[in-house]
VEXSEVO-888160 format. One record per atom (N, C-alpha, C): residue in one letter; chain; residue number from 0; atom name; z, x, y. Coordinates in nm, 2 decimals, m for minus. Each point is the difference from the previous one (the first is absolute). Layout:
 r c   k  a     c3     c1     c2
 A A NUM CA      Z      X      Y
...
# end
This chain:
 r c   k  a     c3     c1     c2
 M A   0  N  m3.55  m1.61 m35.17
 M A   0 CA   0.08  m0.13  m0.06
 M A   0  C   0.08   0.03   0.06
 Q A   1  N   0.05  m0.16   0.09
 Q A   1 CA   0.13  m0.06   0.07
 Q A   1  C   0.05  m0.14  m0.10
 I A   2  N   0.13   0.02   0.02
 I A   2 CA   0.07  m0.08  m0.07
 I A   2  C   0.16  m0.04   0.13
 G A   3  N  m0.12  m0.07   0.05
 G A   3 CA   0.14  m0.10   0.13
 G A   3  C  m0.04   0.10   0.13
 R A   4  N   0.17   0.13  m0.02
 R A   4 CA   0.02   0.07   0.17
 R A   4  C  m0.04   0.11  m0.02
 F A   5  N  m0.06   0.04  m0.21
 F A   5 CA   0.06   0.13  m0.04
 F A   5  C  m0.18  m0.01  m0.05
 R A   6  N  m0.02   0.17  m0.04
 R A   6 CA  m0.17   0.03   0.04
 R A   6  C  m0.01   0.10  m0.09
 L A   7  N  m0.07   0.02  m0.11
 L A   7 CA  m0.05   0.08  m0.08
 L A   7  C  m0.16   0.07   0.10
 G A   8  N   0.06   0.12   0.08
 G A   8 CA  m0.19   0.03  m0.03
 G A   8  C  m0.03   0.14  m0.07
 M A   9  N  m0.12   0.04   0.01
 M A   9 CA  m0.06   0.13  m0.04
 M A   9  C   0.09   0.10   0.10
 R A  10  N   0.01   0.10   0.13
 R A  10 CA   0.09   0.04  m0.06
 R A  10  C   0.16   0.03  m0.05
 T A  11  N   0.02  m0.05  m0.01
 T A  11 CA   0.19  m0.06  m0.10
 T A  11  C  m0.10   0.02  m0.14
 F A  12  N  m0.11  m0.04  m0.06
 F A  12 CA   0.06  m0.01  m0.14
 F A  12  C  m0.15   0.19   0.01
 K A  13  N   0.00   0.03   0.10
 K A  13 CA  m0.13   0.13  m0.07
 K A  13  C   0.21   0.08   0.03
 T A  14  N   0.04   0.00   0.15
 T A  14 CA   0.12   0.08  m0.03
 T A  14  C   0.11   0.02  m0.12
 S A  15  N   0.00  m0.18  m0.09
 S A  15 CA   0.10  m0.01  m0.06
 S A  15  C  m0.09   0.17  m0.20
 L A  16  N  m0.12  m0.06   0.08
 L A  16 CA  m0.06   0.05  m0.17
 L A  16  C   0.00   0.14   0.03
 S A  17  N  m0.02   0.10   0.16
 S A  17 CA   0.02   0.14   0.03
 S A  17  C   0.16   0.06  m0.07
 V A  18  N   0.06  m0.10   0.02
 V A  18 CA   0.15   0.04  m0.03
 V A  18  C  m0.05   0.03  m0.19
 V A  19  N  m0.02  m0.16  m0.04
 V A  19 CA  m0.04   0.03  m0.14
 V A  19  C  m0.08   0.16  m0.05
 L A  20  N  m0.11   0.05   0.07
 L A  20 CA  m0.12   0.07  m0.05
 L A  20  C   0.08   0.18   0.01
 C A  21  N   0.07  m0.07   0.10
 C A  21 CA   0.08   0.16   0.09
 C A  21  C   0.12   0.02  m0.16
 I A  22  N   0.02  m0.10  m0.04
 I A  22 CA   0.11   0.06  m0.12
 I A  22  C  m0.07  m0.02  m0.14
 L A  23  N  m0.10  m0.06   0.03
 L A  23 CA  m0.11   0.03  m0.16
 L A  23  C   0.01   0.17   0.02
 L A  24  N  m0.12   0.03   0.11
 L A  24 CA  m0.03   0.18  m0.02
 L A  24  C   0.06   0.01   0.02
 F A  25  N   0.13   0.00   0.01
 F A  25 CA   0.09   0.11  m0.02
 F A  25  C   0.06   0.06  m0.15
 H A  26  N   0.00  m0.12  m0.09
 H A  26 CA   0.03  m0.02  m0.10
 H A  26  C  m0.14   0.07  m0.07
 I A  27  N  m0.05   0.00  m0.02
 I A  27 CA  m0.08   0.01  m0.07
 I A  27  C  m0.06   0.13   0.08
 L A  28  N   0.00   0.10   0.12
 L A  28 CA  m0.01   0.15   0.04
 L A  28  C   0.15   0.07  m0.04
 G A  29  N   0.03  m0.09  m0.06
 G A  29 CA   0.22   0.08  m0.04
 G A  29  C   0.05   0.00   0.15
 R A  30  N  m0.03  m0.05   0.13
 R A  30 CA   0.06   0.10   0.12
 R A  30  C   0.14  m0.09  m0.01
 D A  31  N   0.08   0.08   0.04
 D A  31 CA   0.15  m0.06   0.05
 D A  31  C   0.04  m0.12   0.09
 N A  32  N  m0.03  m0.02   0.04
 N A  32 CA   0.06  m0.15   0.14
 N A  32  C  m0.10  m0.01   0.06
 P A  33  N  m0.06  m0.17  m0.01
 P A  33 CA  m0.10   0.03   0.09
 P A  33  C   0.04  m0.13   0.13
 L A  34  N   0.12   0.07   0.10
 L A  34 CA   0.08  m0.06   0.05
 L A  34  C  m0.10   0.04   0.15
 I A  35  N  m0.11   0.12   0.01
 I A  35 CA  m0.02   0.06   0.08
 I A  35  C  m0.15  m0.07   0.01
 A A  36  N  m0.03  m0.02  m0.15
 A A  36 CA  m0.18  m0.04   0.03
 A A  36  C   0.02  m0.17   0.08
 T A  37  N   0.15  m0.09  m0.15
 T A  37 CA  m0.07  m0.10   0.06
 T A  37  C   0.04  m0.06   0.17
 I A  38  N   0.06   0.07   0.02
 I A  38 CA   0.03   0.02   0.20
 I A  38  C  m0.06  m0.02   0.07
 S A  39  N  m0.08   0.14  m0.04
 S A  39 CA  m0.17   0.05   0.10
 S A  39  C  m0.09  m0.14  m0.06
 A A  40  N   0.03  m0.05  m0.13
 A A  40 CA  m0.12  m0.08  m0.08
 A A  40  C   0.04  m0.12   0.16
 I A  41  N   0.06  m0.06  m0.06
 I A  41 CA   0.14  m0.11   0.20
 I A  41  C  m0.04   0.01   0.05
 F A  42  N  m0.03   0.14   0.10
 F A  42 CA  m0.04  m0.01   0.17
 F A  42  C  m0.10   0.03   0.06
 A A  43  N  m0.09   0.06  m0.14
 A A  43 CA  m0.14   0.03   0.04
 A A  43  C  m0.10  m0.20  m0.06
 L A  44  N   0.04   0.00  m0.07
 L A  44 CA  m0.09  m0.16  m0.04
 L A  44  C  m0.03  m0.06   0.13
 R A  45  N  m0.10  m0.08   0.04
 R A  45 CA   0.02  m0.01   0.17
 R A  45  C  m0.10  m0.17  m0.13
 Q A  46  N  m0.07  m0.05   0.15
 Q A  46 CA  m0.10  m0.10  m0.02
 Q A  46  C  m0.13   0.04  m0.03
 D A  47  N  m0.08   0.08   0.03
 D A  47 CA  m0.07   0.08  m0.06
 D A  47  C  m0.04   0.16   0.01
 M A  48  N  m0.08   0.01  m0.08
 M A  48 CA  m0.08   0.10  m0.05
 M A  48  C   0.06   0.10   0.14
 T A  49  N  m0.07   0.02   0.16
 T A  49 CA   0.01   0.07   0.05
 T A  49  C   0.13   0.05   0.04
 T A  50  N   0.08  m0.14   0.04
 T A  50 CA   0.12   0.05   0.05
 T A  50  C   0.13   0.08  m0.09
 T A  51  N  m0.03  m0.04  m0.15
 T A  51 CA   0.08   0.08  m0.10
 T A  51  C   0.00   0.11  m0.04
 V A  52  N  m0.19   0.05   0.07
 V A  52 CA   0.04   0.21   0.00
 V A  52  C   0.02   0.05   0.06
 N A  53  N  m0.01  m0.10   0.13
 N A  53 CA   0.09   0.01   0.14
 N A  53  C   0.16   0.00  m0.02
 S A  54  N   0.08  m0.08  m0.02
 S A  54 CA   0.11   0.06  m0.05
 S A  54  C   0.00   0.08  m0.11
 G A  55  N  m0.04  m0.02  m0.13
 G A  55 CA  m0.01   0.11  m0.05
 G A  55  C  m0.03   0.12  m0.05
 K A  56  N  m0.04   0.08   0.17
 K A  56 CA  m0.05   0.07   0.02
 K A  56  C   0.18   0.07   0.13
 E A  57  N  m0.01  m0.03   0.12
 E A  57 CA   0.17  m0.01  m0.01
 E A  57  C   0.08   0.00  m0.02
 R A  58  N   0.02  m0.03  m0.14
 R A  58 CA   0.12   0.01  m0.13
 R A  58  C   0.01   0.05  m0.04
 I A  59  N  m0.13   0.08  m0.07
 I A  59 CA  m0.04   0.11  m0.03
 I A  59  C   0.06   0.11   0.10
 L A  60  N  m0.03   0.00   0.13
 L A  60 CA  m0.07   0.11   0.07
 L A  60  C   0.21   0.02   0.04
 G A  61  N   0.09  m0.14   0.02
 G A  61 CA   0.16   0.02   0.00
 G A  61  C   0.05   0.04  m0.07
 N A  62  N  m0.07   0.03  m0.12
 N A  62 CA   0.13  m0.08  m0.12
 N A  62  C  m0.08   0.20  m0.01
 T A  63  N  m0.06   0.07   0.01
 T A  63 CA  m0.01   0.12  m0.05
 T A  63  C   0.08   0.11   0.10
 V A  64  N   0.00   0.01   0.14
 V A  64 CA   0.03  m0.02   0.13
 V A  64  C   0.21   0.01  m0.12
 G A  65  N   0.08  m0.08  m0.02
 G A  65 CA   0.08  m0.01  m0.03
 G A  65  C   0.02   0.07  m0.09
 S A  66  N  m0.13   0.00  m0.11
 S A  66 CA   0.00   0.11  m0.18
 S A  66  C   0.08   0.15   0.11
 V A  67  N  m0.08   0.01   0.09
 V A  67 CA  m0.01   0.14   0.06
 V A  67  C   0.14   0.05   0.05
 A A  68  N   0.02  m0.09   0.09
 A A  68 CA   0.15  m0.06   0.10
 A A  68  C   0.10   0.03  m0.16
 A A  69  N  m0.03  m0.03  m0.08
 A A  69 CA   0.12  m0.03  m0.17
 A A  69  C   0.02   0.16  m0.03
 M A  70  N  m0.16   0.04  m0.01
 M A  70 CA   0.00   0.09  m0.10
 M A  70  C   0.04   0.14   0.03
 V A  71  N   0.01   0.04   0.22
 V A  71 CA   0.10   0.05   0.06
 V A  71  C   0.16   0.05  m0.04
 Y A  72  N   0.01  m0.16   0.00
 Y A  72 CA   0.19  m0.06  m0.07
 Y A  72  C   0.02   0.06  m0.12
 L A  73  N  m0.12  m0.02  m0.10
 L A  73 CA   0.02   0.02  m0.13
 L A  73  C   0.07   0.14   0.00
 F A  74  N  m0.13   0.06   0.06
 F A  74 CA   0.04   0.14  m0.03
 F A  74  C   0.09   0.07   0.12
 A A  75  N   0.03  m0.07   0.15
 A A  75 CA   0.14   0.08   0.01
 A A  75  C   0.14  m0.01  m0.04
 R A  76  N  m0.02  m0.11  m0.15
 R A  76 CA   0.16  m0.07  m0.02
 R A  76  C  m0.06   0.13  m0.17
 S A  77  N  m0.09   0.06   0.00
 S A  77 CA  m0.03   0.05  m0.14
 S A  77  C   0.06   0.15   0.07
 V A  78  N   0.04   0.03   0.16
 V A  78 CA   0.00   0.10   0.04
 V A  78  C   0.20   0.01   0.02
 I A  79  N  m0.01  m0.10   0.14
 I A  79 CA   0.19  m0.01  m0.05
 I A  79  C   0.07  m0.14  m0.02
 P A  80  N   0.04  m0.04  m0.11
 P A  80 CA   0.08  m0.03  m0.08
 P A  80  C   0.09  m0.09   0.09
 Q A  81  N  m0.02  m0.03   0.06
 Q A  81 CA   0.04  m0.11   0.12
 Q A  81  C  m0.01  m0.14   0.04
 T A  82  N  m0.02  m0.03  m0.16
 T A  82 CA  m0.05  m0.20   0.10
 T A  82  C   0.01  m0.01   0.07
 L A  83  N   0.15  m0.02   0.03
 L A  83 CA   0.07  m0.07   0.13
 L A  83  C  m0.07   0.05   0.16
 F A  84  N   0.01   0.13  m0.10
 F A  84 CA  m0.05   0.04   0.21
 F A  84  C  m0.11   0.00   0.04
 L A  85  N  m0.06  m0.03  m0.13
 L A  85 CA  m0.17  m0.02   0.02
 L A  85  C  m0.05  m0.15   0.02
 Q A  86  N   0.12  m0.08  m0.06
 Q A  86 CA  m0.08  m0.15   0.03
 Q A  86  C   0.01  m0.08   0.17
 L A  87  N   0.12   0.13   0.04
 L A  87 CA   0.08  m0.03   0.14
 L A  87  C  m0.09   0.05   0.06
 V A  88  N  m0.05   0.12  m0.05
 V A  88 CA  m0.03   0.11   0.14
 V A  88  C  m0.20  m0.03  m0.01
 L A  89  N  m0.04   0.07  m0.11
 L A  89 CA  m0.13   0.03  m0.01
 L A  89  C  m0.07  m0.21  m0.04
 L A  90  N   0.05  m0.02  m0.08
 L A  90 CA  m0.08  m0.16   0.00
 L A  90  C  m0.03  m0.04   0.12
 P A  91  N   0.10  m0.01   0.08
 P A  91 CA  m0.07  m0.13   0.11
 P A  91  C  m0.06   0.09   0.10
 I A  92  N   0.02   0.15   0.03
 I A  92 CA  m0.13   0.07   0.01
 I A  92  C  m0.09   0.00  m0.06
 L A  93  N  m0.04  m0.04  m0.10
 L A  93 CA  m0.12   0.02  m0.02
 L A  93  C  m0.08  m0.18  m0.04
 V A  94  N   0.07  m0.08   0.01
 V A  94 CA   0.00  m0.13   0.04
 V A  94  C  m0.10  m0.04   0.16
 A A  95  N   0.04   0.12   0.06
 A A  95 CA   0.00  m0.02   0.12
 A A  95  C  m0.16   0.12   0.03
 C A  96  N   0.02   0.10  m0.08
 C A  96 CA  m0.14   0.05  m0.01
 C A  96  C  m0.10  m0.08  m0.03
 V A  97  N   0.02  m0.08  m0.12
 V A  97 CA  m0.10  m0.12  m0.05
 V A  97  C  m0.06  m0.04   0.13
 I A  98  N   0.13  m0.09   0.09
 I A  98 CA  m0.14  m0.12   0.06
 I A  98  C   0.04   0.03   0.07
 I A  99  N   0.00   0.13   0.07
 I A  99 CA  m0.09   0.11   0.11
 I A  99  C  m0.14  m0.04  m0.07
 F A 100  N  m0.01   0.10  m0.09
 F A 100 CA  m0.16   0.11  m0.06
 F A 100  C  m0.07  m0.18  m0.03
 Q A 101  N   0.06  m0.11   0.00
 Q A 101 CA  m0.02  m0.09  m0.08
 Q A 101  C  m0.15  m0.10   0.15
 D A 102  N   0.15  m0.06   0.09
 D A 102 CA  m0.04   0.05   0.16
 D A 102  C  m0.11   0.03   0.07
 G A 103  N   0.04   0.18  m0.04
 G A 103 CA  m0.11   0.04   0.01
 G A 103  C  m0.18   0.04  m0.01
 I A 104  N   0.05  m0.11  m0.12
 I A 104 CA  m0.13   0.06  m0.09
 I A 104  C  m0.11  m0.14   0.05
 G A 105  N   0.11  m0.13   0.08
 G A 105 CA  m0.08  m0.17  m0.03
 G A 105  C   0.05  m0.03  m0.08
 N A 106  N   0.13   0.03  m0.12
 N A 106 CA  m0.01  m0.10  m0.15
 N A 106  C   0.11  m0.03   0.05
 N A 107  N   0.05  m0.08   0.06
 N A 107 CA   0.11  m0.07   0.08
 N A 107  C   0.06  m0.15  m0.06
 T A 108  N  m0.10  m0.02  m0.09
 T A 108 CA   0.00  m0.07  m0.18
 T A 108  C   0.06   0.04  m0.03
 G A 109  N  m0.04   0.14  m0.08
 G A 109 CA   0.08   0.08  m0.15
 G A 109  C   0.13   0.04   0.08
 I A 110  N   0.04  m0.03   0.08
 I A 110 CA   0.12   0.04   0.01
 I A 110  C   0.08  m0.02  m0.07
 I A 111  N   0.03  m0.14   0.01
 I A 111 CA   0.11  m0.05  m0.16
 I A 111  C  m0.06   0.03  m0.09
 T A 112  N  m0.11   0.03   0.00
 T A 112 CA   0.03   0.04  m0.19
 T A 112  C   0.02   0.10  m0.02
 G A 113  N  m0.06   0.11   0.08
 G A 113 CA   0.03   0.13  m0.01
 G A 113  C   0.12   0.04   0.03
 I A 114  N   0.14  m0.10   0.07
 I A 114 CA   0.19   0.03   0.02
 I A 114  C  m0.01  m0.03  m0.12
 A A 115  N  m0.06  m0.12  m0.08
 A A 115 CA   0.06  m0.03  m0.14
 A A 115  C   0.01   0.11  m0.12
 T A 116  N  m0.13   0.01   0.03
 T A 116 CA  m0.02   0.07  m0.13
 T A 116  C   0.12   0.15   0.02
 L A 117  N   0.01   0.06   0.15
 L A 117 CA   0.04   0.10  m0.01
 L A 117  C   0.17   0.00  m0.07
 I A 118  N  m0.04  m0.13   0.05
 I A 118 CA   0.26  m0.02   0.02
 I A 118  C  m0.05  m0.05  m0.23
 L A 119  N  m0.02  m0.05  m0.01
 L A 119 CA  m0.05  m0.06  m0.10
 L A 119  C   0.03   0.11  m0.13
 I A 120  N  m0.11   0.13   0.06
 I A 120 CA  m0.09   0.09  m0.09
 I A 120  C   0.20   0.13   0.03
 T A 121  N   0.03  m0.05   0.01
 T A 121 CA   0.16   0.14   0.09
 T A 121  C   0.04   0.00  m0.06
 L A 122  N   0.03  m0.18   0.01
 L A 122 CA   0.16  m0.06  m0.05
 L A 122  C  m0.02  m0.04  m0.14
 T A 123  N  m0.10  m0.05  m0.05
 T A 123 CA  m0.01  m0.02  m0.16
 T A 123  C  m0.02   0.12  m0.10
 T A 124  N  m0.02   0.09   0.04
 T A 124 CA  m0.08   0.17  m0.06
 T A 124  C   0.16   0.05  m0.01
 P A 125  N   0.04   0.00  m0.16
 P A 125 CA   0.09   0.06   0.00
 P A 125  C   0.03   0.18   0.03
 Q A 126  N   0.05   0.01  m0.07
 Q A 126 CA   0.02   0.17   0.04
 Q A 126  C  m0.09   0.12  m0.04
 G A 127  N  m0.04   0.03  m0.02
 G A 127 CA  m0.06   0.19  m0.08
 G A 127  C  m0.12  m0.09  m0.01
 D A 128  N  m0.13  m0.12   0.03
 D A 128 CA  m0.09  m0.02  m0.01
 D A 128  C  m0.07   0.03   0.10
 S A 129  N  m0.13   0.06  m0.10
 S A 129 CA  m0.05   0.05   0.13
 S A 129  C  m0.08  m0.10   0.07
 I A 130  N  m0.09   0.04   0.14
 I A 130 CA  m0.10  m0.02   0.09
 I A 130  C  m0.12  m0.11  m0.08
 I A 131  N  m0.02   0.03  m0.13
 I A 131 CA  m0.12  m0.07  m0.07
 I A 131  C   0.01  m0.14   0.02
 V A 132  N   0.18  m0.07   0.02
 V A 132 CA  m0.01  m0.12   0.01
 V A 132  C  m0.05  m0.05   0.10
 A A 133  N  m0.01   0.09   0.14
 A A 133 CA  m0.07  m0.05   0.09
 A A 133  C  m0.11  m0.01  m0.03
 L A 134  N  m0.03   0.08  m0.03
 L A 134 CA  m0.22  m0.02  m0.07
 L A 134  C   0.02  m0.13  m0.12
 D A 135  N   0.04  m0.02  m0.05
 D A 135 CA   0.03  m0.10  m0.06
 D A 135  C   0.01  m0.19   0.12
 R A 136  N   0.09   0.01   0.00
 R A 136 CA  m0.07  m0.08   0.17
 R A 136  C  m0.10  m0.07   0.06
 I A 137  N  m0.04   0.15   0.04
 I A 137 CA  m0.16  m0.02   0.04
 I A 137  C  m0.07  m0.05  m0.06
 I A 138  N  m0.01   0.06  m0.14
 I A 138 CA  m0.10  m0.08  m0.09
 I A 138  C   0.02  m0.13  m0.02
 D A 139  N   0.14  m0.07   0.01
 D A 139 CA   0.04  m0.10  m0.03
 D A 139  C  m0.04  m0.13   0.07
 T A 140  N  m0.02   0.06   0.12
 T A 140 CA  m0.08  m0.06   0.12
 T A 140  C  m0.13  m0.02   0.00
 F A 141  N  m0.05   0.11  m0.10
 F A 141 CA  m0.16  m0.02   0.08
 F A 141  C  m0.01  m0.14  m0.20
 I A 142  N   0.07   0.05  m0.05
 I A 142 CA  m0.03  m0.14  m0.07
 I A 142  C   0.10  m0.18   0.05
 G A 143  N   0.02   0.02   0.04
 G A 143 CA   0.08  m0.11   0.05
 G A 143  C  m0.16  m0.03   0.06
 T A 144  N  m0.01   0.10   0.16
 T A 144 CA  m0.11  m0.11   0.06
 T A 144  C  m0.10   0.03  m0.05
 G A 145  N  m0.05   0.10  m0.15
 G A 145 CA  m0.12  m0.08  m0.10
 G A 145  C  m0.04  m0.08  m0.07
 V A 146  N   0.16  m0.05  m0.03
 V A 146 CA  m0.01  m0.16  m0.04
 V A 146  C  m0.03  m0.09   0.10
 A A 147  N   0.00   0.00   0.11
 A A 147 CA   0.01  m0.08   0.12
 A A 147  C  m0.09  m0.02   0.09
 I A 148  N  m0.11   0.09  m0.07
 I A 148 CA  m0.11   0.01   0.03
 I A 148  C  m0.07  m0.09  m0.13
 F A 149  N  m0.02   0.12  m0.08
 F A 149 CA  m0.07  m0.11  m0.10
 F A 149  C   0.06  m0.21  m0.02
 L A 150  N   0.08  m0.01   0.02
 L A 150 CA   0.04  m0.15   0.01
 L A 150  C  m0.05  m0.04   0.12
 N A 151  N  m0.04   0.01   0.08
 N A 151 CA  m0.09  m0.02   0.10
 N A 151  C  m0.13   0.00  m0.04
 S A 152  N  m0.04   0.12  m0.08
 S A 152 CA  m0.12   0.00  m0.04
 S A 152  C  m0.09  m0.12  m0.07
 I A 153  N   0.11  m0.05  m0.07
 I A 153 CA  m0.05  m0.11  m0.08
 I A 153  C   0.07  m0.09  m0.05
 L A 154  N   0.05  m0.03   0.14
 L A 154 CA   0.07  m0.13   0.04
 L A 154  C   0.05  m0.05   0.11
 R A 155  N  m0.15  m0.05   0.06
 R A 155 CA  m0.06  m0.01   0.16
 R A 155  C   0.08  m0.14   0.03
 P A 156  N   0.09  m0.02   0.06
 P A 156 CA   0.04  m0.18   0.09
 P A 156  C  m0.13  m0.09   0.02
 P A 157  N   0.03  m0.13  m0.14
 P A 157 CA  m0.11  m0.07   0.07
 P A 157  C   0.00  m0.03   0.13
 N A 158  N  m0.12  m0.14   0.11
 N A 158 CA   0.01  m0.02   0.05
 N A 158  C   0.10  m0.06   0.14
 V A 159  N   0.07  m0.08  m0.11
 V A 159 CA   0.15  m0.07   0.08
 V A 159  C   0.11   0.14   0.02
 E A 160  N  m0.01   0.08  m0.11
 E A 160 CA   0.11   0.09   0.03
 E A 160  C  m0.11   0.09   0.18
 K A 161  N  m0.09   0.03   0.05
 K A 161 CA  m0.11   0.06   0.00
 K A 161  C   0.03  m0.03   0.17
 Q A 162  N   0.00  m0.13   0.00
 Q A 162 CA   0.06  m0.14   0.15
 Q A 162  C   0.03   0.04   0.02
 R A 163  N   0.15   0.03  m0.10
 R A 163 CA   0.11   0.02   0.05
 R A 163  C   0.09   0.06   0.08
 E A 164  N  m0.02   0.13  m0.09
 E A 164 CA  m0.01   0.14   0.07
 E A 164  C  m0.13  m0.02   0.17
 I A 165  N  m0.09  m0.01  m0.05
 I A 165 CA  m0.04  m0.03   0.17
 I A 165  C   0.08  m0.12   0.06
 E A 166  N   0.00  m0.09  m0.03
 E A 166 CA   0.12  m0.10   0.12
 E A 166  C   0.11   0.11  m0.01
 N A 167  N   0.08   0.08  m0.04
 N A 167 CA   0.08   0.10   0.08
 N A 167  C  m0.02   0.09   0.04
 D A 168  N  m0.13   0.04   0.02
 D A 168 CA  m0.04   0.14   0.08
 D A 168  C  m0.02  m0.08   0.06
 L A 169  N  m0.06  m0.13   0.04
 L A 169 CA   0.01  m0.05   0.16
 L A 169  C   0.09  m0.08   0.10
 S A 170  N   0.11  m0.01  m0.13
 S A 170 CA   0.10  m0.05   0.08
 S A 170  C   0.06   0.19   0.07
 D A 171  N   0.01   0.07  m0.07
 D A 171 CA   0.06   0.11   0.06
 D A 171  C  m0.07   0.05   0.11
 L A 172  N  m0.10  m0.04   0.00
 L A 172 CA  m0.13   0.08   0.12
 L A 172  C   0.05  m0.11   0.14
 K A 173  N   0.01  m0.10  m0.02
 K A 173 CA   0.02  m0.09   0.07
 K A 173  C   0.14   0.06   0.09
 E A 174  N   0.15  m0.07  m0.12
 E A 174 CA   0.08   0.11   0.02
 E A 174  C   0.04   0.12   0.10
 K A 175  N  m0.11   0.11  m0.05
 K A 175 CA  m0.03   0.08   0.09
 K A 175  C  m0.05  m0.01   0.17
 E A 176  N  m0.10  m0.07  m0.03
 E A 176 CA  m0.09  m0.03   0.14
 E A 176  C   0.03  m0.09   0.09
 Q A 177  N   0.19  m0.10   0.01
 Q A 177 CA   0.02  m0.01   0.02
 Q A 177  C   0.12   0.04   0.06
 D A 178  N   0.05   0.13  m0.10
 D A 178 CA   0.08   0.07   0.05
 D A 178  C  m0.08   0.13   0.14
 L A 179  N  m0.08   0.00  m0.02
 L A 179 CA  m0.09   0.13   0.11
 L A 179  C   0.00  m0.16   0.19
 Q A 180  N  m0.07  m0.11  m0.09
 Q A 180 CA   0.02  m0.06   0.10
 Q A 180  C   0.10  m0.04   0.14
 D A 181  N   0.12  m0.01  m0.09
 D A 181 CA   0.23   0.06   0.02
 D A 181  C  m0.06   0.16   0.13
 S A 182  N  m0.03   0.03  m0.09
 S A 182 CA   0.00   0.14   0.15
 S A 182  C  m0.04   0.01   0.05
 L A 183  N  m0.23  m0.03   0.02
 L A 183 CA  m0.05  m0.03   0.07
 L A 183  C   0.07  m0.04   0.12
 A A 184  N   0.03  m0.11  m0.08
 A A 184 CA   0.11  m0.08   0.18
 A A 184  C   0.08   0.02   0.06
 K A 185  N   0.13   0.07  m0.12
 K A 185 CA   0.08   0.05   0.07
 K A 185  C  m0.05   0.18   0.13
 V A 186  N  m0.05  m0.03  m0.06
 V A 186 CA  m0.13   0.19   0.08
 V A 186  C  m0.04  m0.05   0.11
 H A 187  N  m0.07  m0.17   0.00
 H A 187 CA  m0.10  m0.04   0.10
 H A 187  C   0.17  m0.01   0.14
 K A 188  N   0.07  m0.04  m0.04
 K A 188 CA   0.09  m0.06   0.04
 K A 188  C   0.06   0.14   0.05
 K A 189  N   0.03   0.04  m0.02
 K A 189 CA   0.06   0.17   0.06
 K A 189  C  m0.07   0.09   0.10
 I A 190  N  m0.12  m0.08   0.00
 I A 190 CA  m0.16   0.03   0.10
 I A 190  C   0.04  m0.10   0.16
 Q A 191  N   0.01  m0.10  m0.09
 Q A 191 CA   0.00  m0.07   0.11
 Q A 191  C   0.19   0.00   0.14
 D A 192  N   0.03   0.04  m0.10
 D A 192 CA   0.20   0.03   0.09
 D A 192  C  m0.07   0.12   0.09
 K A 193  N  m0.01   0.09  m0.14
 K A 193 CA  m0.02   0.07   0.07
 K A 193  C  m0.12   0.02   0.21
 E A 194  N  m0.07  m0.05  m0.06
 E A 194 CA  m0.08  m0.03   0.14
 E A 194  C   0.01  m0.03   0.09
 K A 195  N   0.11  m0.15  m0.07
 K A 195 CA   0.09  m0.13   0.13
 K A 195  C   0.08   0.14   0.07
 D A 196  N   0.07   0.11  m0.11
 D A 196 CA   0.10   0.06   0.08
 D A 196  C  m0.03   0.06   0.14
 E A 197  N  m0.15   0.11  m0.05
 E A 197 CA  m0.06   0.11   0.07
 E A 197  C  m0.03  m0.16   0.13
 E A 198  N  m0.06  m0.06   0.02
 E A 198 CA  m0.06  m0.11   0.10
 E A 198  C   0.13  m0.06   0.04
 K A 199  N   0.09   0.05  m0.01
 K A 199 CA   0.13  m0.07   0.09
 K A 199  C   0.05   0.18   0.05
 R A 200  N  m0.02   0.05  m0.08
 R A 200 CA   0.02   0.15   0.06
 R A 200  C  m0.05   0.02   0.14
 S A 201  N  m0.16   0.02   0.02
 S A 201 CA  m0.05   0.02   0.10
 S A 201  C  m0.03  m0.12   0.05
# end
């Protein structure tokens, strides 16, 4: 549906619906805060099932790594009650570890997710709470991703939406092709300049 320059597409509708379903599901299950689940659903929701599943995997992996790092922080806090010291020293080290590990396993798209999860858990968990909080965050991610996959399985985009998505993909490919051609032209020019320099020297 489109009114002038403003358009309500299927993805917009599914994103809003995913928030509603996460909140409703948490209310039914008696879980505390649907924040992580709703964010996970929004980030995991893509145009089609394949990209949604791939995005969900990346987010779950990133969230798991961030949660494990948060467990380390919470354990250290239970042993060393110096909260400010841990925030200034240990937390930045754990952030770096999350980045290095995610990059090492090729999950670069999950880096931001992992860092956000780590910081969210460590800075919002009250003193004295156990590392079970971190495990709950992982479960929340699974719930949000599951909601996104469920919505994409039952609400598939109409032909108009698919056509628009294809056009957007083609536009991106054309831009990348142009960038590649520009790069090749620069390389070709450098080779020609180098050959001219060698001819002058000879």
